[in-house]
Structures are given as structure tokens and as C-alpha cells.
C-alpha positions as CSV (number, residue, x, y, z in Angstrom):
1,X,34.6,22.0,-27.7
2,X,36.2,20.7,-24.5
3,X,34.2,20.4,-21.3
4,X,35.1,18.8,-17.9
5,X,32.2,18.3,-15.6
6,X,31.0,16.1,-12.7
7,X,28.6,13.3,-13.8
8,X,25.7,14.9,-12.0
9,X,26.0,17.9,-14.4
10,X,25.8,15.7,-17.5
11,X,22.4,17.2,-18.5
12,X,24.1,20.6,-19.2
13,X,25.5,19.0,-22.4
14,X,22.0,18.5,-23.8
15,X,22.4,21.2,-26.5
16,X,25.5,19.4,-27.8
17,X,24.5,15.7,-27.5
18,X,21.6,13.6,-28.7
19,X,19.0,12.9,-25.9
20,X,19.3,9.1,-26.6
21,X,23.1,9.3,-26.1
22,X,22.6,11.2,-22.8
23,X,20.0,8.6,-21.7
24,X,22.3,5.8,-22.5
25,X,25.2,7.4,-20.6
26,X,23.0,7.9,-17.6
27,X,21.5,4.4,-17.5
28,X,24.5,2.2,-18.4
29,X,27.9,2.0,-16.8
30,X,30.2,2.0,-19.8
31,X,33.2,-0.3,-19.6
32,X,36.5,0.8,-21.2
33,X,35.4,1.6,-24.8
34,X,32.3,1.7,-26.9
35,X,32.5,2.8,-30.5
36,X,29.6,4.1,-32.7
37,X,29.4,5.6,-36.1
38,X,29.7,9.3,-35.1
39,X,31.0,9.1,-31.5
40,X,32.9,7.0,-29.0
41,X,32.7,6.4,-25.3
42,X,35.8,5.9,-23.1
43,X,35.6,4.9,-19.5
44,X,37.9,3.8,-16.8
45,X,38.4,3.8,-13.0
46,X,41.3,6.2,-12.4
47,X,43.9,4.6,-10.1
48,X,45.5,7.3,-8.0
49,X,48.5,6.7,-5.8
50,X,47.2,9.4,-3.3
51,X,43.7,8.0,-3.2
52,X,41.9,6.9,-0.1
53,X,41.5,3.1,0.4
54,X,39.2,1.5,-2.1
55,X,38.6,4.7,-4.0
56,X,39.2,4.8,-7.8
57,X,37.1,7.5,-9.3
58,X,35.2,6.7,-12.4
59,X,35.8,8.9,-15.5
60,X,33.6,8.8,-18.6
61,X,34.8,10.5,-21.9
62,X,32.6,11.4,-24.8
63,X,34.4,12.0,-28.2
64,X,33.0,13.1,-31.5
65,X,34.3,15.2,-34.4
66,X,33.4,18.5,-32.7
67,X,33.3,17.8,-28.9
68,X,35.4,16.2,-26.2
69,X,33.6,15.9,-22.8
70,X,34.9,14.5,-19.6
71,X,32.4,13.4,-17.0
72,X,33.9,12.7,-13.6
73,X,32.6,10.9,-10.6
74,X,33.0,13.9,-8.3
75,X,34.2,17.5,-8.1
76,X,37.6,16.7,-6.9
77,X,38.2,14.3,-9.8
78,X,37.0,17.0,-12.2
79,X,39.4,19.5,-10.8
80,X,42.3,17.0,-11.2
81,X,41.4,16.3,-14.8
82,X,41.2,20.0,-15.4
83,X,44.7,20.4,-13.9
84,X,46.0,17.6,-16.1
85,X,44.5,19.2,-19.2
86,X,45.9,22.6,-18.4
87,X,44.7,25.7,-20.2
88,X,42.6,25.0,-23.3
89,X,44.3,25.4,-26.6
90,X,41.9,26.2,-29.4
91,X,44.4,25.2,-32.1
92,X,44.6,21.6,-30.9
93,X,42.1,19.0,-32.2
94,X,40.0,16.9,-29.9
95,X,42.2,13.9,-30.7
96,X,45.4,15.7,-29.6
97,X,43.7,17.0,-26.4
98,X,42.7,13.4,-25.6
99,X,46.2,12.2,-26.3
100,X,47.6,14.9,-24.1
101,X,45.3,13.9,-21.3
102,X,46.3,10.3,-21.3
103,X,50.0,11.1,-21.7
104,X,49.9,13.4,-18.7
105,X,47.8,10.8,-16.8
106,X,50.6,8.2,-17.0
107,X,53.5,10.7,-16.8
108,X,54.7,9.8,-13.3
109,X,53.6,6.2,-13.2
110,X,57.0,4.8,-14.0
111,X,58.5,6.7,-11.1
112,X,55.8,5.6,-8.8
113,X,56.4,1.9,-9.7
114,X,60.2,2.4,-9.1
115,X,59.5,4.0,-5.7
116,X,57.1,1.1,-4.8
117,X,59.8,-1.4,-5.8
118,X,62.4,0.3,-3.6
119,X,59.9,0.3,-0.7
120,X,59.3,-3.5,-1.2
121,X,63.0,-4.2,-1.4
122,X,63.8,-2.1,1.7
123,X,61.1,-3.8,3.7
124,X,62.4,-7.2,2.7
125,X,65.9,-6.2,3.9
126,X,64.4,-5.0,7.2
127,X,62.7,-8.4,7.7
128,X,65.9,-10.3,7.0
129,X,67.5,-8.1,9.7
130,X,64.7,-8.9,12.1
131,X,63.5,-5.4,12.5
132,X,60.1,-5.6,10.7
133,X,57.1,-6.9,12.6
134,X,54.3,-6.0,10.2
135,X,55.7,-7.8,7.2
136,X,52.7,-10.0,6.4
137,X,50.3,-7.0,6.6
138,X,52.5,-5.1,4.2
139,X,52.5,-8.0,1.8
140,X,48.7,-8.1,1.8
141,X,48.5,-4.3,1.2
142,X,51.0,-4.5,-1.7
143,X,49.0,-7.4,-3.3
144,X,45.8,-5.4,-3.2
145,X,47.5,-2.3,-4.5
146,X,49.2,-4.1,-7.4
147,X,46.0,-5.9,-8.3
148,X,44.2,-2.5,-8.5
149,X,47.1,-1.1,-10.7
150,X,46.9,-4.1,-13.0
151,X,43.2,-3.7,-13.5
152,X,43.8,0.0,-14.2
153,X,46.4,-0.6,-16.9
154,X,44.3,-3.4,-18.4
155,X,41.5,-0.8,-18.9
156,X,43.8,1.7,-20.4
157,X,45.3,-0.9,-22.8
158,X,41.8,-1.8,-24.1
159,X,41.1,1.9,-24.6
160,X,44.4,2.5,-26.5
161,X,43.9,-0.6,-28.7
162,X,40.4,0.6,-29.7
163,X,41.5,4.1,-30.3
164,X,44.4,2.8,-32.4
165,X,41.9,0.8,-34.5
166,X,40.0,4.0,-35.1
167,X,36.9,2.3,-36.6
168,X,34.8,5.5,-36.9
169,X,37.7,7.6,-38.2
170,X,37.4,10.2,-35.4
171,X,41.2,10.5,-35.0
172,X,43.7,11.7,-37.6
173,X,46.6,9.4,-38.4
174,X,49.1,11.5,-36.4
175,X,47.0,11.0,-33.2
176,X,46.6,7.3,-33.9
177,X,50.4,6.9,-34.0
178,X,50.7,8.8,-30.7
179,X,48.0,6.6,-29.2
180,X,50.0,3.5,-30.3
181,X,52.9,4.9,-28.2
182,X,50.6,5.3,-25.2
183,X,49.5,1.7,-25.7
184,X,53.1,0.4,-25.6
185,X,53.7,2.5,-22.5
186,X,50.6,1.0,-20.7
187,X,51.7,-2.5,-21.7
188,X,55.2,-1.9,-20.2
189,X,53.7,-0.5,-17.0
190,X,51.3,-3.5,-16.8
191,X,54.3,-5.8,-17.2
192,X,56.1,-3.9,-14.4
193,X,53.1,-4.4,-12.1
194,X,53.0,-8.1,-13.0
195,X,56.7,-8.5,-12.1
196,X,56.2,-6.7,-8.8
197,X,53.2,-9.0,-8.0
198,X,55.4,-12.0,-8.6
199,X,58.2,-10.5,-6.5
200,X,55.7,-10.0,-3.6
201,X,54.4,-13.5,-4.0
202,X,57.9,-14.9,-3.7
203,X,58.5,-12.7,-0.7
204,X,55.4,-14.2,0.9
205,X,56.6,-17.7,0.2
206,X,60.0,-16.8,1.6
207,X,58.4,-15.4,4.7
208,X,56.4,-18.5,5.3
209,X,59.5,-20.6,4.8
210,X,61.3,-18.4,7.4
211,X,58.5,-18.9,9.9
212,X,58.7,-22.7,9.4
213,X,62.4,-22.6,10.0
214,X,62.0,-20.6,13.2
215,X,59.3,-23.1,14.4
216,X,61.6,-26.0,13.6
217,X,64.4,-24.3,15.5
218,X,62.1,-23.8,18.5
219,X,61.0,-27.4,18.4
220,X,64.6,-28.5,18.2
221,X,65.3,-26.6,21.4
222,X,62.4,-28.2,23.2
223,X,63.5,-31.7,22.0
224,X,67.0,-31.1,23.3
225,X,65.7,-29.9,26.7
226,X,63.4,-32.9,26.9
227,X,66.2,-35.3,26.0
228,X,68.6,-33.8,28.6
229,X,66.1,-34.3,31.4
230,X,65.0,-37.8,30.4
231,X,67.8,-39.5,32.4
232,X,67.1,-37.3,35.4
233,X,63.4,-38.4,35.1
234,X,64.6,-42.0,35.1
235,X,66.6,-41.4,38.3
236,X,63.6,-39.7,40.0
237,X,61.5,-42.7,39.0
238,X,64.1,-45.1,40.3
239,X,64.3,-43.4,43.7
240,X,60.5,-43.1,43.8
241,X,60.1,-46.8,44.1
242,X,59.4,-48.1,47.5
243,X,62.4,-50.4,48.0
244,X,63.8,-50.8,51.5
245,X,67.2,-52.4,50.7
246,X,68.6,-50.2,48.0
247,X,72.4,-50.2,48.7
248,X,73.0,-46.6,47.9
249,X,70.5,-45.5,50.6
250,X,72.9,-46.8,53.3
251,X,75.9,-45.2,51.7
252,X,77.1,-41.9,53.1
253,X,77.9,-40.6,49.6
254,X,74.8,-41.9,47.9
255,X,73.0,-38.6,47.4
256,X,76.2,-36.7,46.4
257,X,77.0,-39.5,43.9
258,X,73.5,-39.3,42.4
259,X,73.8,-35.6,42.1
260,X,77.2,-35.8,40.5
261,X,76.0,-38.5,38.0
262,X,73.0,-36.3,37.1
263,X,75.2,-33.3,36.5
264,X,77.6,-35.4,34.4
265,X,74.8,-36.8,32.4
266,X,73.4,-33.3,31.6
267,X,76.9,-32.0,30.7
268,X,77.7,-35.1,28.6
269,X,74.4,-34.9,26.6
270,X,74.7,-31.1,26.1
271,X,78.3,-31.7,24.8
272,X,77.1,-34.5,22.5
273,X,74.3,-32.4,21.1
274,X,76.6,-29.4,20.5
275,X,79.1,-31.7,18.8
276,X,76.4,-32.9,16.4
277,X,75.3,-29.3,15.9
278,X,71.7,-30.1,16.9
279,X,71.4,-26.7,18.7
């Protein structure tokens, strides 16, 4: 029998499950997979691309030879699981229905990762073109998202490995082979997430390097400006001294000469700096 219910309605399954099992499910937060002689528990936090921030609904699955129960954190998650499962087919075994659920759960994940990769690449190009101002915030968001996805696929990998081991023989060999395929798919998706995390980390390092280069260029401009005005500062200091017999003070062209020398000094230094490609 297949049932999909919110966790708060778990007691409705009392006629089909042992009281001790129900008590254990209510008291303990089951992690990934627990196998017993006559039944198994599967649990994971469902990573959804359309979820609100910091929301990954918890799903607990009970499997024995006769029953397959999905207990979801809330009504919305239960409705989504029901949509994934589709109409119930009485001819399918519990193992096949469980396989169908996980296969449909990961059906669009590859496309989502490719879309995320395109978004990251496009943002990087915008940054290089100087049109992206929230680059660092996006990097932080991507790092958080990719970390959540990695944890999600790690949970699924554990589940598939344990189902493939099939210690309590709840699954037929045909389903075990299919579960092995799902395990390989989860492994490839996890590797894709790891590669994206490394890509984002490299982008962050490149961004920090770019900021350092920009700061160095700014400091270079300040240094050049300071160097250009240093001779003028010397002249100001020279004429600021209280000397009465400075020859140029009695020369009619003294001030124009000083002004001309100052201009020539500025032009000469700017020309020299440009020649050295210092700015």
C-alpha cells in the first residue's frame, strides 16, 4: 500500500505499523538510512530549487514488504511528492514505486545545474566588463546554494548505497540494479556541484585579485600626483623663507620665470612618467 501524508498525520498509519516503530519515528530524527529485519527507514532534506531561503523540507519514508509510506514535513511537500509519484499503479511493487519517486525527484537536476553554470559564467563576463556591482554578494549566495546541494546529494548517495546493499532483501534484483543507476546519477550530480564550487572559489580569488589591482592603480595615480607636485612644494618652501636679498625678487621677470619653471617641471615629469608607463 502506498500512502503520502504530512508527518503530523503519522498516527493514521497505526493499523499498518507496529506501535514501537511509530514511537521511534516520532521520537528520533532519522538520518539518511536505517535498516531493520522487516523494514527500512529512508530520510533526507529535499533540496528544491524553488524553495524559500533556508527551507529544505524533511521527508521520511517507511518501506516494508507490503507498504510504502511517505511522511512529509508539511502539506505542500506532501502535495509535491504526490505529484511526483503520479497516479498509483497497483501492478507496481513498492520497490519500483520507490525507484520511480527518486528517478523523478532527480529528473531535472542536471538541467538546473547547467542553468546555474550559465548564470555564473554570464555574471563573471559582466564583472569583467565592469557592469556588475553585486558580484561578491552573488558569490556568497552561490556558495551557500552549492553547499546545500552537495549535502543533499550526499544524503541521496547514502540512501542509494544502502538500498543497493539490500541487507533485508526488501527489494527485488531488478529494482536493485535500477537503484545502482540512481546512485551513479547522484554521484555525477555531486561531482558537478563540487566542480561548480571550485569554479566559484576561483572566481572569488580572481575578484579579490582584481580589487587589489584596482587599488594598486589608484595608489600609483596618487604617487604620481604627489611626485609631480613635490618640486612645486620645494619652490614654495624656498620663497617662503624670510630672505631680503634674494636676487630674483629684484628681477622684473622673477615671478614669470618661476611660473614657467614650475610648468616645465610638471610637464617634464608627466612626460617622463608616461614614457616609463607608470600611469
